[in-house]
C-alpha positions in Angstrom: -21.8 9.6 -0.8 -22.5 7.7 2.4 -24.5 9.4 5.2 -23.5 7.2 8.1 -20.0 6.7 9.5 -18.4 3.4 9.0 -15.7 1.6 11.1 -13.7 0.7 8.0 -12.2 4.1 7.5 -10.5 4.6 10.9 -9.6 0.9 11.0 -8.2 1.1 7.5 -6.1 4.2 8.3 -4.6 2.7 11.4 -4.0 -0.7 9.8 -2.4 1.0 6.8 -0.1 3.0 9.1 0.9 -0.1 11.1 1.5 -2.3 8.0 3.6 0.4 6.3 5.7 0.8 9.5 6.2 -2.9 9.6 7.1 -3.0 5.9 9.5 -0.1 6.3 11.2 -1.6 9.4 11.5 -5.0 7.7 13.1 -3.4 4.6 15.4 -1.3 6.7 16.5 -4.3 8.8 17.1 -6.9 6.0 17.8 -5.1 2.8 21.2 -3.7 3.8 22.4 -7.2 4.7 21.4 -8.5 1.3 22.3 -5.6 -1.0 24.9 -3.8 1.1 27.8 -4.8 -1.1 26.1 -3.9 -4.4 27.0 -0.7 -6.3 25.2 2.5 -5.4 23.2 2.5 -8.7 21.9 -1.0 -8.1 21.0 -0.2 -4.5 19.1 2.8 -5.7 17.0 0.8 -8.1 16.2 -1.8 -5.4 15.2 0.8 -2.9 13.1 2.7 -5.5 11.3 -0.6 -6.4 10.8 -1.5 -2.7 9.6 2.1 -2.0 6.9 1.8 -4.7 5.8 -1.8 -4.4 3.6 -1.1 -1.4 1.4 0.9 -3.8 0.2 -2.2 -5.7 -2.5 -3.3 -3.2 -3.4 0.2 -2.1 -6.2 0.8 -4.7 -8.1 -2.3 -3.6 -7.6 -1.4 0.1 -8.9 2.1 -0.4 -11.9 0.7 -2.4 -12.6 -1.6 0.6 -12.4 1.3 3.0 -15.1 3.2 1.0 -17.4 0.4 -0.2 -16.8 -2.7 1.9 -15.9 -4.6 -1.2 -12.4 -5.4 -2.6 -13.3 -4.4 -6.2 -15.0 -1.3 -7.5 -18.7 -1.3 -8.1 -19.8 -1.9 -11.7 -21.0 1.7 -12.1 -17.6 3.1 -11.2 -15.8 0.5 -13.5 -17.8 1.8 -16.4 -17.0 5.4 -15.7 -13.3 4.6 -15.4 -13.2 3.0 -18.9 
């Protein structure tokens, strides 16, 4: 556990919020134009995938906020396995 505060955590939270807002607005603006005529089931699948896809880079981003590196330290990798 770190004893001194770091700038990465507040910066990471604010940037995550801003990026998610931009992603959401982009999806809300352009997705209906592209898939608006599709069936309800197909639209549901697309929106579920788009709603989950932002989670893919989240693990590395949270690791960076905590450690300053984009991948987990070796000691944590061994514990996870």
